[in-house]
DSSP file (Angstrom, degrees, kcal/mol; ACC not computed):
  #  RESIDUE AA STRUCTURE BP1 BP2  ACC     N-H-->O    O-->H-N    N-H-->O    O-->H-N    TCO  KAPPA ALPHA  PHI   PSI    X-CA   Y-CA   Z-CA
    1    1 A M              0   0    0      0, 0.0     2,-0.4     0, 0.0     0, 0.0   0.000 360.0 360.0 360.0 133.4   80.1   28.7   -4.7
    2    2 A T        -     0   0    0      2,-0.0     2,-0.5     1,-0.0     0, 0.0  -0.717 360.0-149.3 -86.0 131.7   76.7   30.3   -4.6
    3    3 A V        -     0   0    0     -2,-0.4     2,-0.5     2,-0.0    -1,-0.0  -0.898   9.8-166.3-103.1 126.9   76.0   32.9   -7.2
    4    4 A I        -     0   0    0     -2,-0.5     2,-0.3     2,-0.0    -2,-0.0  -0.961   9.3-174.7-113.7 125.6   73.6   35.7   -6.2
    5    5 A R        -     0   0    0     -2,-0.5     2,-0.3     2,-0.0    55,-0.1  -0.847   7.2-172.2-117.9 154.2   72.2   37.9   -8.9
    6    6 A T        -     0   0    0     -2,-0.3     2,-0.4    53,-0.1    51,-0.0  -0.985   5.4-159.3-140.3 152.2   70.1   41.0   -8.8
    7    7 A G        +     0   0    0     -2,-0.3     2,-0.3     2,-0.0    49,-0.2  -0.995  10.1 177.7-133.3 140.0   68.4   43.0  -11.6
    8    8 A T        +     0   0    0     -2,-0.4     2,-0.3    47,-0.1    45,-0.1  -0.959   4.2 168.1-135.8 156.3   67.1   46.5  -11.5
    9    9 A D        -     0   0    0     -2,-0.3     2,-0.4     2,-0.0    47,-0.1  -0.978  20.5-149.2-163.2 154.9   65.5   48.7  -14.1
   10   10 A L        -     0   0    0     -2,-0.3     2,-0.4    41,-0.1    39,-0.1  -0.963  11.4-163.8-124.2 145.0   63.7   52.0  -14.6
   11   11 A T        -     0   0    0     -2,-0.4     2,-0.3     4,-0.0    41,-0.1  -0.997  20.5-126.8-131.7 129.4   61.1   52.7  -17.3
   12   12 A A    >>  -     0   0    0     -2,-0.4     4,-1.3     1,-0.2     3,-0.7  -0.566  10.8-141.1 -73.7 131.3   60.0   56.2  -18.3
   13   13 A V  H 3> S+     0   0    0     -2,-0.3     4,-2.6     1,-0.2     3,-0.2   0.877 103.0  61.5 -59.0 -37.7   56.2   56.6  -18.2
   14   14 A D  H 3> S+     0   0    0      1,-0.2     4,-2.6     2,-0.2    -1,-0.2   0.841  98.9  56.2 -59.4 -33.4   56.5   58.7  -21.3
   15   15 A D  H <> S+     0   0    0     -3,-0.7     4,-2.3     2,-0.2    -1,-0.2   0.901 109.2  45.4 -65.4 -40.0   57.9   55.7  -23.2
   16   16 A V  H  X S+     0   0    0     -4,-1.3     4,-2.5    -3,-0.2     5,-0.2   0.915 111.9  51.7 -68.2 -42.7   54.9   53.6  -22.2
   17   17 A V  H  X S+     0   0    0     -4,-2.6     4,-2.6     1,-0.2    -2,-0.2   0.924 111.9  47.1 -59.2 -44.5   52.5   56.4  -23.2
   18   18 A R  H  X S+     0   0    0     -4,-2.6     4,-2.8     2,-0.2     5,-0.3   0.903 110.2  52.8 -63.8 -41.6   54.3   56.7  -26.6
   19   19 A G  H  X S+     0   0    0     -4,-2.3     4,-2.6     1,-0.2     5,-0.5   0.913 112.8  43.9 -60.0 -43.5   54.2   52.9  -27.1
   20   20 A I  H  X S+     0   0    0     -4,-2.5     4,-2.0     3,-0.2    -2,-0.2   0.918 115.0  48.8 -67.8 -43.5   50.4   52.9  -26.5
   21   21 A A  H  < S+     0   0    0     -4,-2.6    -2,-0.2    -5,-0.2    -1,-0.2   0.877 119.4  38.6 -64.2 -37.6   49.9   56.0  -28.7
   22   22 A T  H  < S+     0   0    0     -4,-2.8    -2,-0.2    -5,-0.2    -1,-0.2   0.904 135.6  15.1 -80.6 -43.0   51.9   54.6  -31.5
   23   23 A H  H >< S-     0   0    0     -4,-2.6     3,-1.3    -5,-0.3     4,-0.5   0.521  82.3-175.0-116.9  -9.1   50.9   50.9  -31.4
   24   24 A G  T 3X  +     0   0    0     -4,-2.0     4,-2.0    -5,-0.5     3,-0.5  -0.165  69.7   3.1  55.7-132.1   47.8   50.8  -29.2
   25   25 A E  H 3> S+     0   0    0      1,-0.2     4,-2.9     2,-0.2     5,-0.3   0.819 128.6  61.3 -59.3 -34.9   46.4   47.3  -28.4
   26   26 A R  H <> S+     0   0    0     -3,-1.3     4,-1.7     2,-0.2    -1,-0.2   0.924 107.0  45.3 -60.2 -44.5   49.2   45.6  -30.3
   27   27 A Y  H  > S+     0   0    0     -4,-0.5     4,-1.8    -3,-0.5     5,-0.3   0.946 114.6  47.7 -62.1 -50.1   51.8   47.1  -27.9
   28   28 A L  H  X S+     0   0    0     -4,-2.0     4,-2.5     1,-0.2    -2,-0.2   0.909 114.0  46.1 -60.4 -44.8   49.7   46.3  -24.8
   29   29 A A  H  < S+     0   0    0     -4,-2.9    -1,-0.2     1,-0.2    -2,-0.2   0.816 113.3  49.6 -70.0 -30.9   49.0   42.7  -25.8
   30   30 A R  H  < S+     0   0    0     -4,-1.7    -1,-0.2    -5,-0.3    -2,-0.2   0.820 122.6  29.4 -78.0 -30.5   52.6   42.0  -26.7
   31   31 A I  H  < S+     0   0    0     -4,-1.8     2,-0.4    -5,-0.2    -2,-0.2   0.811 116.7  48.2-100.1 -35.9   54.1   43.4  -23.5
   32   32 A F  S  < S-     0   0    0     -4,-2.5    41,-0.1    -5,-0.3    -1,-0.1  -0.859  71.0-128.1-119.0 143.1   51.6   42.9  -20.8
   33   33 A T     >  -     0   0    0     -2,-0.4     4,-2.3    40,-0.1     5,-0.2  -0.361  33.8-108.4 -75.8 164.4   49.4   39.9  -19.7
   34   34 A D  H  > S+     0   0    0      1,-0.2     4,-2.5     2,-0.2     5,-0.2   0.891 121.9  52.6 -58.8 -39.1   45.7   40.3  -19.3
   35   35 A R  H  > S+     0   0    0      2,-0.2     4,-3.0     1,-0.2    -1,-0.2   0.910 107.8  49.8 -65.6 -42.6   46.2   40.1  -15.5
   36   36 A E  H  > S+     0   0    0      1,-0.2     4,-1.9     2,-0.2     6,-0.3   0.911 112.7  47.9 -61.8 -41.1   48.8   42.9  -15.5
   37   37 A R  H  X>S+     0   0    0     -4,-2.3     4,-1.5     2,-0.2     5,-1.2   0.907 113.3  47.1 -66.8 -41.1   46.5   45.1  -17.5
   38   38 A A  H  <5S+     0   0    0     -4,-2.5    -2,-0.2     2,-0.2    -1,-0.2   0.923 112.6  49.5 -65.8 -44.0   43.6   44.4  -15.2
   39   39 A D  H  <5S+     0   0    0     -4,-3.0    -1,-0.2     1,-0.2    -2,-0.2   0.853 119.2  38.4 -62.6 -34.7   45.6   45.0  -12.1
   40   40 A S  H ><5S-     0   0    0     -4,-1.9     3,-1.5    -5,-0.2    -1,-0.2   0.611  98.0-132.6 -92.8 -13.3   46.9   48.3  -13.5
   41   41 A G  T 3<5 -     0   0    0     -4,-1.5    -3,-0.2     1,-0.3    -4,-0.1   0.775  64.8 -72.6  63.8  24.8   43.7   49.4  -15.2
   42   42 A D  T 3 <S+     0   0    0     -5,-1.2    -1,-0.3    -6,-0.3    -5,-0.1   0.711  86.7 161.4  58.6  22.8   46.0   50.2  -18.2
   43   43 A D    <>  -     0   0    0     -3,-1.5     4,-2.7    -6,-0.2     3,-0.4  -0.640  39.7-141.0 -72.3 120.1   47.3   53.2  -16.3
   44   44 A P  H  > S+     0   0    0      0, 0.0     4,-2.4     0, 0.0     5,-0.2   0.821  99.3  54.7 -54.8 -34.9   50.7   54.1  -18.0
   45   45 A E  H  > S+     0   0    0      2,-0.2     4,-1.5     1,-0.2     5,-0.1   0.927 112.9  41.3 -65.2 -44.4   52.4   54.8  -14.7
   46   46 A R  H  > S+     0   0    0     -3,-0.4     4,-1.7    -6,-0.2    -1,-0.2   0.852 114.1  52.7 -72.9 -34.4   51.5   51.4  -13.3
   47   47 A L  H  X S+     0   0    0     -4,-2.7     4,-2.7     2,-0.2    -2,-0.2   0.886 105.8  54.7 -66.7 -37.9   52.3   49.7  -16.6
   48   48 A A  H  X S+     0   0    0     -4,-2.4     4,-2.4    -5,-0.2    -2,-0.2   0.892 106.3  52.0 -62.0 -39.2   55.7   51.4  -16.6
   49   49 A A  H  X S+     0   0    0     -4,-1.5     4,-1.9     2,-0.2    -1,-0.2   0.909 111.2  46.9 -63.1 -41.7   56.4   49.9  -13.2
   50   50 A R  H  X S+     0   0    0     -4,-1.7     4,-2.3     2,-0.2    -2,-0.2   0.897 110.2  52.6 -67.0 -40.2   55.5   46.5  -14.4
   51   51 A F  H  X S+     0   0    0     -4,-2.7     4,-2.5     1,-0.2    -2,-0.2   0.917 108.6  50.7 -61.8 -42.5   57.7   46.9  -17.5
   52   52 A A  H  X S+     0   0    0     -4,-2.4     4,-2.2     1,-0.2    -1,-0.2   0.895 109.2  51.9 -61.6 -39.9   60.6   47.8  -15.3
   53   53 A G  H  X S+     0   0    0     -4,-1.9     4,-1.8     2,-0.2    -2,-0.2   0.909 109.4  49.1 -62.1 -42.6   60.0   44.8  -13.2
   54   54 A K  H  X S+     0   0    0     -4,-2.3     4,-2.2     1,-0.2    -2,-0.2   0.924 110.7  50.2 -62.0 -45.4   60.0   42.5  -16.3
   55   55 A E  H  X S+     0   0    0     -4,-2.5     4,-2.3     1,-0.2    -1,-0.2   0.873 107.8  54.0 -62.2 -37.6   63.3   44.1  -17.5
   56   56 A A  H  X S+     0   0    0     -4,-2.2     4,-2.0     2,-0.2    -1,-0.2   0.896 108.4  49.3 -64.1 -39.6   64.9   43.5  -14.1
   57   57 A V  H  X S+     0   0    0     -4,-1.8     4,-2.8     2,-0.2     5,-0.3   0.906 109.2  52.0 -66.2 -41.0   64.0   39.8  -14.2
   58   58 A V  H  X S+     0   0    0     -4,-2.2     4,-2.3     1,-0.2    -2,-0.2   0.919 110.4  48.4 -61.0 -43.0   65.4   39.6  -17.7
   59   59 A K  H  < S+     0   0    0     -4,-2.3    -1,-0.2     1,-0.2    -2,-0.2   0.884 112.1  50.5 -62.9 -37.5   68.6   41.1  -16.5
   60   60 A L  H  < S+     0   0    0     -4,-2.0    -2,-0.2     1,-0.2    -1,-0.2   0.920 116.3  38.9 -65.9 -45.5   68.6   38.7  -13.6
   61   61 A L  H  < S-     0   0    0     -4,-2.8    -2,-0.2    -5,-0.1    -1,-0.2   0.761  90.4-154.6 -78.9 -26.0   68.1   35.6  -15.7
   62   62 A R     <  -     0   0    0     -4,-2.3    -3,-0.1    -5,-0.3    -4,-0.1   0.933  13.8-159.9  51.7  57.8   70.4   36.8  -18.5
   63   63 A P        -     0   0    0      0, 0.0     2,-0.2     0, 0.0    -1,-0.1  -0.367  20.4-108.8 -67.5 148.4   68.9   34.8  -21.4
   64   64 A S        -     0   0    0      3,-0.5     3,-0.3     1,-0.1     5,-0.1  -0.507  12.2-136.9 -75.5 142.3   71.0   34.3  -24.4
   65   65 A R  S    S+     0   0    0      1,-0.2    -1,-0.1    -2,-0.2     0, 0.0   0.838 108.2  53.8 -66.0 -31.6   70.0   36.2  -27.6
   66   66 A A  S    S+     0   0    0      1,-0.3    -1,-0.2    -3,-0.0    -2,-0.0   0.743 120.7  31.2 -73.5 -22.8   70.7   33.0  -29.5
   67   67 A D  S    S-     0   0    0     -3,-0.3    -3,-0.5     0, 0.0    -1,-0.3  -0.554  81.8-169.6-133.9  67.8   68.3   31.1  -27.3
   68   68 A P        +     0   0    0      0, 0.0    -3,-0.1     0, 0.0     3,-0.0  -0.391  11.4 175.3 -65.8 131.4   65.6   33.5  -26.1
   69   69 A C        +     0   0    0     -2,-0.1     2,-0.5    -5,-0.1    -4,-0.1   0.473  56.4  70.8-112.5  -5.6   63.5   32.0  -23.3
   70   70 A L        -     0   0    0    -12,-0.0     2,-0.1     2,-0.0    -1,-0.1  -0.943  59.0-160.6-121.1 132.2   61.3   34.9  -22.5
   71   71 A S    >   -     0   0    0     -2,-0.5     3,-1.2     1,-0.1    -2,-0.1  -0.403  44.1 -92.3 -91.8 179.4   58.5   36.4  -24.5
   72   72 A G  T 3  S+     0   0    0      1,-0.3   -39,-0.1    -2,-0.1   -42,-0.1   0.822 127.6  45.7 -62.4 -31.3   57.2   39.9  -23.9
   73   73 A T  T 3  S+     0   0    0    -41,-0.1    -1,-0.3     1,-0.1   -40,-0.1   0.358  94.1 107.6 -95.8   7.1   54.5   38.7  -21.5
   74   74 A S    <   +     0   0    0     -3,-1.2     2,-0.2     2,-0.1    -1,-0.1  -0.978  68.7  37.4-129.0 118.7   56.9   36.4  -19.6
   75   75 A P  S    S-     0   0    0      0, 0.0     2,-0.4     0, 0.0   -21,-0.1   0.436  85.8-157.6 -79.0 172.9   57.7   37.2  -16.8
   76   76 A S        -     0   0    0     -2,-0.2     2,-0.4   -44,-0.1    -2,-0.1  -0.935   6.7-144.1-123.2 144.3   54.6   38.7  -15.4
   77   77 A C        -     0   0    0     -2,-0.4     2,-0.3   -44,-0.0   -44,-0.1  -0.916  21.3-180.0-111.1 133.5   54.2   41.1  -12.5
   78   78 A S        -     0   0    0     -2,-0.4   -42,-0.1     2,-0.1    -2,-0.0  -0.968  28.3-164.7-134.4 148.4   51.2   40.9  -10.2
   79   79 A T        +     0   0    0     -2,-0.3     2,-0.3   -43,-0.0    -1,-0.1   0.395  58.7 113.6-106.4  -0.7   50.1   42.9   -7.1
   80   80 A R        +     0   0    0      1,-0.1    -2,-0.1     3,-0.1   -41,-0.0  -0.545  36.1 175.8 -75.7 133.7   47.6   40.2   -6.0
   81   81 A T        +     0   0    0     -2,-0.3    -1,-0.1     3,-0.1    -3,-0.0   0.489  60.1  86.0-115.4  -7.4   48.5   38.6   -2.7
   82   82 A A  S    S+     0   0    0      1,-0.3    -1,-0.1     2,-0.0    -2,-0.0   0.841 104.5  27.4 -64.4 -32.7   45.4   36.3   -2.1
   83   83 A H  S    S-     0   0    0      3,-0.0    -1,-0.3     0, 0.0    -3,-0.1  -0.704  82.9-160.2-132.0  80.9   47.0   33.6   -4.2
   84   84 A P    >   -     0   0    0      0, 0.0     3,-1.9     0, 0.0    -3,-0.1  -0.234  30.8-112.4 -58.8 152.1   50.8   33.8   -4.2
   85   85 A P  T 3  S+     0   0    0      0, 0.0    -4,-0.0     0, 0.0     0, 0.0   0.716 113.7  60.4 -62.1 -21.5   52.5   31.9   -7.1
   86   86 A W  T 3         0   0    0      1,-0.2    -3,-0.0     0, 0.0     0, 0.0   0.513 360.0 360.0 -87.3  -2.8   54.0   29.3   -4.7
   87   87 A N    <         0   0    0     -3,-1.9    -1,-0.2     0, 0.0     0, 0.0   0.430 360.0 360.0 -94.8 360.0   50.6   28.1   -3.5
């Protein structure tokens, strides 16, 4: 039997703004890759969209708390299409 999973998530822009205001660079470096930050220009609205995407992937993969396989910067969300990840 084939199992098909999907993950969805929403992130409030205000939560990202608060994270940046409270923790600054530490928050940004822990959650977002350099590429995500460059693609978004550190815009909280665009970062919130990327954070929601990351959370959706975590829900999809369902990693065990006892055996965490994902760090804050993994997975990564990108808008660049010139070099897709499968090439």
